[in-house]
SEKOL-932890 format. One record per residue (C-alpha): residue in one letter; x, y, z. Coordinates in steps of 0.05 Angstrom, whole numbers, plus 5000, padded with zeros to 4 digits. Layout:
REM residues N
resn u v w
A X Y Z $
...
This chain:
REM residues 318
resn u v w
M 5000 5000 5000 $
E 5027 5068 4981 $
F 5042 5111 5042 $
K 4998 5172 5048 $
D 5032 5231 5082 $
Y 4973 5264 5116 $
Y 5016 5321 5142 $
G 5040 5334 5071 $
T 4969 5331 5045 $
L 4949 5388 5093 $
G 5016 5424 5084 $
V 5033 5426 5158 $
E 5093 5402 5200 $
R 5089 5339 5240 $
S 5093 5382 5303 $
A 5033 5424 5282 $
S 4981 5440 5335 $
A 4908 5421 5330 $
D 4890 5493 5313 $
E 4942 5496 5257 $
I 4916 5431 5228 $
Q 4844 5456 5230 $
K 4863 5522 5196 $
A 4902 5487 5142 $
Y 4844 5438 5130 $
R 4792 5493 5124 $
K 4835 5533 5076 $
L 4846 5473 5030 $
A 4773 5451 5036 $
R 4751 5518 5009 $
K 4801 5515 4953 $
Y 4784 5444 4928 $
H 4710 5439 4943 $
P 4679 5408 4881 $
D 4622 5457 4880 $
I 4668 5516 4869 $
N 4730 5482 4838 $
K 4711 5452 4771 $
D 4778 5418 4760 $
V 4766 5344 4747 $
A 4817 5326 4802 $
A 4786 5372 4854 $
E 4737 5321 4883 $
A 4792 5269 4893 $
K 4837 5322 4925 $
F 4780 5344 4970 $
K 4770 5272 4994 $
E 4845 5265 5008 $
I 4842 5328 5049 $
G 4782 5303 5087 $
E 4816 5236 5101 $
A 4879 5269 5126 $
Y 4840 5316 5172 $
E 4797 5260 5199 $
V 4860 5225 5223 $
L 4901 5283 5247 $
K 4846 5319 5285 $
D 4834 5257 5328 $
D 4888 5249 5381 $
S 4884 5174 5385 $
K 4884 5165 5309 $
R 4941 5214 5302 $
Q 4983 5177 5353 $
R 4971 5110 5317 $
Y 4988 5142 5250 $
D 5052 5173 5277 $
R 5073 5106 5306 $
F 5050 5057 5252 $
G 5046 5099 5190 $
Q 4997 5074 5138 $
A 4986 5011 5179 $
W 4951 5052 5233 $
K 4884 5029 5203 $
Q 4897 4959 5228 $
T 4902 4984 5300 $
G 4833 5017 5302 $
Q 4777 5046 5261 $
G 4803 5071 5194 $
A 4789 5133 5156 $
T 4733 5133 5106 $
G 4758 5185 5057 $
N 4695 5225 5066 $
P 4690 5291 5103 $
P 4701 5277 5177 $
P 4643 5254 5221 $
G 4609 5311 5258 $
W 4622 5363 5204 $
E 4548 5378 5201 $
D 4551 5405 5273 $
I 4612 5452 5264 $
L 4607 5516 5304 $
F 4645 5565 5260 $
D 4670 5626 5297 $
L 4674 5687 5253 $
G 4710 5737 5298 $
G 4666 5724 5358 $
E 4600 5711 5322 $
G 4581 5638 5327 $
F 4536 5604 5277 $
G 4509 5534 5279 $
F 4499 5493 5216 $
G 4453 5440 5191 $
G 4402 5442 5136 $
A 4402 5399 5073 $
G 4450 5342 5077 $
A 4461 5348 5152 $
G 4467 5281 5185 $
A 4510 5249 5131 $
G 4558 5206 5169 $
P 4618 5162 5157 $
G 4614 5117 5097 $
Q 4561 5159 5064 $
A 4574 5202 5004 $
G 4554 5264 5043 $
D 4527 5329 5013 $
F 4584 5373 4990 $
S 4539 5435 4991 $
S 4521 5424 5064 $
F 4595 5416 5080 $
F 4609 5480 5042 $
E 4555 5513 5084 $
S 4592 5495 5148 $
L 4655 5528 5122 $
F 4627 5592 5093 $
G 4571 5617 5136 $
S 4503 5614 5169 $
G 4455 5583 5119 $
G 4503 5595 5061 $
R 4496 5542 5007 $
V 4524 5528 4939 $
R 4474 5535 4882 $
R 4455 5465 4860 $
Q 4395 5439 4822 $
G 4334 5442 4867 $
Q 4370 5482 4920 $
R 4352 5552 4942 $
P 4403 5610 4943 $
G 4439 5620 5009 $
R 4456 5681 5049 $
G 4530 5700 5055 $
A 4567 5695 5121 $
N 4574 5752 5170 $
V 4644 5780 5177 $
Q 4674 5817 5235 $
A 4726 5873 5236 $
E 4750 5922 5288 $
L 4746 5998 5288 $
T 4787 6038 5338 $
L 4763 6108 5356 $
T 4780 6163 5405 $
L 4734 6174 5465 $
D 4710 6239 5435 $
E 4692 6204 5369 $
L 4653 6151 5407 $
A 4615 6204 5447 $
K 4597 6248 5387 $
G 4585 6194 5335 $
G 4580 6212 5262 $
S 4607 6189 5195 $
R 4673 6152 5193 $
E 4713 6128 5133 $
L 4750 6062 5136 $
T 4785 6015 5089 $
L 4776 5940 5093 $
R 4822 5889 5061 $
S 4797 5820 5040 $
P 4842 5765 5070 $
E 4824 5721 5010 $
T 4837 5767 4951 $
G 4875 5826 4982 $
E 4824 5872 4950 $
R 4812 5937 4988 $
Q 4744 5968 4997 $
K 4728 6037 5025 $
L 4666 6044 5068 $
S 4630 6102 5100 $
V 4605 6082 5169 $
N 4555 6121 5211 $
I 4576 6111 5283 $
P 4516 6120 5330 $
K 4525 6172 5385 $
G 4544 6140 5451 $
V 4566 6071 5425 $
R 4612 6040 5477 $
P 4676 5998 5471 $
G 4660 5924 5457 $
Q 4594 5939 5424 $
K 4584 5923 5350 $
V 4558 5964 5293 $
R 4524 5924 5238 $
L 4532 5943 5164 $
A 4479 5904 5127 $
G 4501 5871 5063 $
K 4576 5885 5072 $
G 4596 5814 5092 $
E 4613 5754 5049 $
P 4575 5748 4983 $
G 4514 5705 4980 $
V 4514 5637 4946 $
G 4474 5624 4883 $
G 4446 5694 4880 $
G 4430 5697 4954 $
P 4438 5761 4995 $
A 4506 5781 5024 $
G 4520 5774 5097 $
D 4532 5832 5144 $
L 4596 5866 5169 $
L 4600 5871 5244 $
L 4647 5925 5268 $
K 4672 5914 5339 $
I 4686 5982 5370 $
N 4750 5995 5408 $
V 4772 6059 5442 $
L 4840 6092 5448 $
P 4864 6109 5519 $
H 4846 6180 5538 $
P 4899 6222 5574 $
R 4850 6245 5627 $
F 4784 6207 5626 $
Q 4769 6135 5644 $
L 4704 6106 5617 $
K 4668 6058 5663 $
G 4600 6038 5635 $
S 4566 6104 5619 $
D 4605 6143 5672 $
L 4669 6182 5664 $
H 4723 6187 5717 $
I 4776 6241 5722 $
S 4830 6258 5772 $
L 4826 6327 5806 $
P 4893 6349 5837 $
V 4884 6398 5895 $
T 4932 6434 5942 $
P 4935 6416 6016 $
W 4901 6482 6035 $
E 4846 6472 5983 $
A 4833 6404 6011 $
A 4832 6430 6082 $
L 4795 6496 6072 $
G 4754 6481 6010 $
G 4753 6522 5946 $
E 4737 6519 5873 $
A 4769 6486 5813 $
E 4758 6475 5739 $
V 4746 6405 5713 $
E 4744 6382 5641 $
T 4683 6348 5611 $
L 4669 6322 5541 $
N 4632 6388 5527 $
G 4680 6438 5557 $
R 4705 6459 5625 $
L 4663 6471 5688 $
R 4677 6503 5755 $
I 4661 6460 5815 $
K 4666 6469 5890 $
I 4717 6430 5931 $
P 4685 6412 5997 $
Q 4722 6432 6060 $
G 4762 6376 6091 $
S 4769 6334 6027 $
S 4820 6277 6030 $
S 4850 6241 5970 $
G 4801 6191 5941 $
R 4739 6232 5954 $
K 4695 6236 5892 $
I 4654 6295 5869 $
R 4596 6274 5825 $
L 4572 6316 5766 $
S 4505 6287 5746 $
G 4492 6281 5671 $
K 4562 6302 5651 $
G 4588 6233 5634 $
F 4586 6191 5570 $
P 4525 6201 5525 $
L 4471 6148 5526 $
K 4439 6121 5462 $
S 4371 6133 5493 $
G 4387 6206 5508 $
G 4420 6241 5566 $
A 4487 6220 5594 $
G 4519 6183 5651 $
D 4555 6219 5708 $
L 4625 6248 5714 $
F 4664 6233 5778 $
A 4722 6279 5796 $
E 4768 6242 5845 $
I 4808 6287 5891 $
T 4882 6277 5896 $
V 4918 6320 5947 $
V 4985 6341 5918 $
V 5042 6372 5959 $
P 5099 6411 5929 $
S 5166 6377 5922 $
P 5226 6405 5961 $
D 5251 6437 5897 $
E 5185 6472 5886 $
M 5177 6501 5956 $
T 5203 6570 5972 $
D 5236 6586 6039 $
D 5172 6621 6062 $
E 5130 6561 6045 $
Q 5179 6515 6080 $
Q 5173 6559 6143 $
L 5097 6560 6140 $
F 5095 6484 6136 $
E 5142 6482 6196 $
K 5096 6528 6236 $
L 5035 6486 6217 $
K 5071 6424 6238 $
K 5085 6453 6307 $
R 5017 6483 6318 $
S 4970 6431 6289 $
S 4941 6377 6334 $
F 4917 6336 6275 $
R 4943 6264 6279 $
P 4918 6223 6219 $
R 4952 6159 6244 $
A 4928 6164 6315 $
C-alpha cells in the first residue's frame, strides 16, 4: 500500500498544533471543494484532504498514525475518505459571532457520500449554500472587523471612513460608516450587506464592526460614567475652594468641599458619557491631594509648613 503523508496533504509540519491543522484543512477545503472548483481532480483532492484531517484531528488516530504509518488502520477504526464525522455540527467562529449549521444534507455520516453543499455551508457561513439543482440560494456569512476610535469620536458619533482588506483576495474596499452617538467599547455596529457574498444569488452577509477605544489622557470610561483625577493643594483640601474640571463638552467650575481627602469623589450628574437613549451618565472627579516637592517650595512656604507642623494637633495615624 502506498504511504499517504497526511501532514504533507494538509501542508503542515508533524509538530503542528490542532489549531494549525484545522486552519490548514479549512483553507484547503475551500480551495478544492467540488462545487466551486471545477477541475476534474478537485473532488479526489478534496477527499484526500478530508481523510487526512479525519485522522490528524483525532488524538488517538494521530498517535497511531505517527507510530505505525499507513498501517495505523489495522490498529483501530480507519478513515473513510469522506468529510470527517460531525462536520454537520461545526460551530464556525467568525471573529466572535458563532453560527450553527445543519440544513440539507446534515446528518450524513461516515461511509456515506455526504452532501458537498452542506459541508460547504459549514465552512462559509450561516445558511450559506452552493447553488445546485433544486436548492435555494443561500445568504452569505457575516464577517467581523475592528474599528478603533477616540473617546470623543465615540461620544459624538458621526460618519467615519474606513478601508477593509479581504484576506482572501487582498482587495481593498472603502466604506463610510455612521457611528451611533454613545456607542461603547466592545459593542458592535452592523453594516447590512457588507459581509461575504451570497451563494447562488442569495443576499450578502453583514459586516459587524467591533468598537475599540484609544486610551484618553484624562478620562476613564466605566460603563456610561466618566472618571477624572482632580489634583488639589493641601490648603484647598483643608479649607475648600473651587476648581475647573474638564468634561466632554468643555470645562466647568466646581466646589471643593472643605476637609476633602485624597480619594473623595465629586459627582457631576449628567456630565458623563452620552447614552443612546438620550441624556448621559455621570462624571466623577476624584480628589488627589498634591504637595509641592522640596525643589518647588520657597523658603517662606517651608517655614509656613514648619509652623503648621508645630501648631497643628491633627494626627491622621492616631
